[in-house]
C-alpha angles and dihedrals in degrees: 000000000000113000121224125187113216118196114198137156098204116067136138128324083038108100128206133067097295094073098050100070099063096029085064096041087055090049093055103032096086090059086068096048095261124131117210125208109189121208113200137161120266116236093356125181104257113177092201125035131191111183090187090077094063086074089067094062113101119230088229096062115097111226116195117197130198126185115252131199114216120185088211086082090057091045092052088068086072098042123349091190100051091042091054092047091052092044089052091055093251109140118179124219110276095251088056097050119102119225089254090051091050090050093049089050095053089048093049091048101042107027100041108051124204086003146316094278090067092110089067094064105079095039090050093051091049092049097044104046092072091045093051090051096044094046094040092233112184099179133045126182125202122193129196160237106085084059091196080082088067091056087063088056091047091051092050096046088052089056100036107042096176098065128091117237123199118192114206117200112197086177134014118267116219097008098056112115102245090054089080090057098058096092093239122181120225092259091049091051090048092051093051092050090050093052093046090053092044094053093043092056097038097054116085092221134010128212123200134176099226143037089234091059090045090056092047091053095044084067088059107040144017093217116120114270127199128192115222113166131205119268154180132268129213132017124298111267121221105227134163111273123231114269092225123075088259119191113191136192118193122200136023114333103191130180093267090055094045104139098214094168089057094052089047095052092043090051090050091051092046088057094042103041120048094189089051090050095050095047100041123114124166115198119194111191115188136024110340119196122232096243088055092057090042092056094046086051093050091050088052096234097114092113088063093051127089116187113202103176121209115343133177121277090250092058090043090061091050093051090049097051096047095047120102095213132018125213128217122181139180135175115269096244137113089239092064101054093100097046108113109180114224091230092068092079094049087051087057090053093049088063093220124131115264130215110204121192119184151111127309117286092014110169094213090056093045089054092051089055098041091052094044089238100137140300135316119208127183118232114273101035101116092155091055091046090053090048095051094043089051090049093049089046094054089048087052090052091054093045090243102111097126139147120227098182121175133210100013094127089087089068095059109121092240093055089047092051089050088057091048095053090061087069102049102085132065089236093065092051 
């Protein structure tokens, strides 16, 4: 079997969507005669943990661990809560940030480039070089964020020319929304862009999760770029639906993604339609921002809202499959057009109708429409939202609220792994 070395920061017991992508690739690679070796940090600082994911790691997979120094551990001495929030990528609006939080953000953005895991790069390279030689590894894969992981790939490529390096970008680098909120100096912004361009041009092959990111990177490099989206695993399960008209959002719902138009539309329907008011239940699963709760309260719909917080992936799948309607949001910005949340594909597999609210030309919204999996609404269309919610509610009343999506099989993790394997050898370059 061909051996492939996968270098990733996120790995069980890490929770959240970042760990799912390569956990599933590793699961299916042996079916295509590829033996994965996985290199991960020892005792990392994971803001979210999900022990249930440990069960999905095969005993036959070799896991190589290397200690990592992370300054978040030191910063937590000053404020554990603020440090955890920043390390999770949660950045509050400027007027809600304390002086300490602003200082921590400035340090994070300007002293740790490309990110706070940069101190893992040199030890990782030193540890991996003899392993690559001993095990005769011909292909390495790095996946980010954190993008410092790609610097490990770059360092190995410099020292071992006859090796194929695939750089996988689960998210963009300098064009991602939160990058602008890191209080970067001009010199720091320039350094990020230099590192980004260097990685894109040093790797042999690039993998991205959206067509928008591919287009952005094509302006920076001539290297081959493949789009391999995130996906879902397992077959869709037939479960009993909630008896309420349950509208669920899975994942973090932070201040920047606060769907004010939706809360207003729902509040108006609650006042206008007694049956809707009695049947409505809104379920928010994951981290919810203070501004979101505030807006829900101001609209007077808090009695219909159930905040579950972070739950295991197993429970996420259960909530998805029992909901009447699934929600997908993105910020109204040109920078977010290429953001395709990983949960979208699990929404597809849940076979429940999706209501996607986002910016114009949003890839995720377009996927919802093209696969007949639900509705895509632009920000600001309260009238349209009310109309769609009422239509879905009437279908619910008649027992006919169904999702007849098409063409989603291509997003099964096994199919995506099959696509990945075509990139692994020099001959396929």
